[in-house]
C-alpha positions in Angstrom: 1.0 -2.3 -18.7 -0.9 -3.8 -15.9 -4.4 -2.5 -15.1 -4.5 0.0 -12.2 -7.4 0.2 -9.7 -8.3 3.0 -7.3 -6.7 2.6 -3.9 -10.2 2.6 -2.3 -11.0 -0.6 -4.3 -7.6 -2.1 -3.4 -8.3 -1.5 0.3 -11.6 -3.3 0.1 -10.0 -6.2 -1.7 -7.1 -6.5 0.8 -8.8 -5.6 4.1 -12.5 -6.3 3.4 -14.9 -4.6 5.7 -12.1 -3.6 8.1 -10.4 -1.4 5.5 -8.5 1.6 6.9 -9.8 5.1 6.7 -8.9 7.0 3.5 -6.6 9.4 5.5 -4.6 6.3 6.7 -4.3 5.0 3.2 -3.0 8.4 2.0 -0.4 8.4 4.9 0.7 5.0 3.8 1.1 6.2 0.2 3.1 9.3 1.4 5.4 7.1 3.6 5.9 4.5 0.9 4.2 1.7 2.8 2.3 0.3 -0.2 4.4 -1.5 -2.8 4.5 -1.1 -5.7 3.9 2.5 -5.1 0.5 3.9 -6.2 0.5 6.5 -8.9 -1.4 9.8 -8.7 -3.5 10.4 -11.8 -5.3 13.7 -11.6 -6.6 13.9 -8.0 -6.9 10.2 -7.3 -4.4 7.5 -6.5 -4.3 4.2 -8.4 -2.3 1.0 -7.7 -1.7 -2.4 -9.1 -4.2 -5.0 -7.9 -1.3 -7.1 -6.5 0.1 -4.2 -4.3 0.8 -5.0 -0.7 1.0 -3.0 2.5 4.6 -3.3 3.9 5.0 -3.1 7.6 8.3 -1.3 8.2 8.7 -3.0 11.6 8.6 -6.4 10.0 11.2 -5.4 7.4 13.5 -4.1 10.2 13.2 -7.4 12.2 14.0 -9.4 9.0 17.2 -7.3 8.4 18.3 -7.7 12.1 17.7 -11.5 11.8 19.8 -11.7 8.6 22.5 -9.6 10.2 22.6 -6.8 7.7 
């Protein structure tokens, strides 16, 4: 199994000093905008180091462009 890291660490790795607020990250988790989905272990969320933020608007535009 892949190593999991805390979502706060993931945010620093992905966004650097411009990381979003922890409430924003929790909203993203609840809305399924981080893939693969983070796992809640105890009180904290952990995710794969290669997880990505998925912009739902970009996905919709791609579907429209493909015609599906």
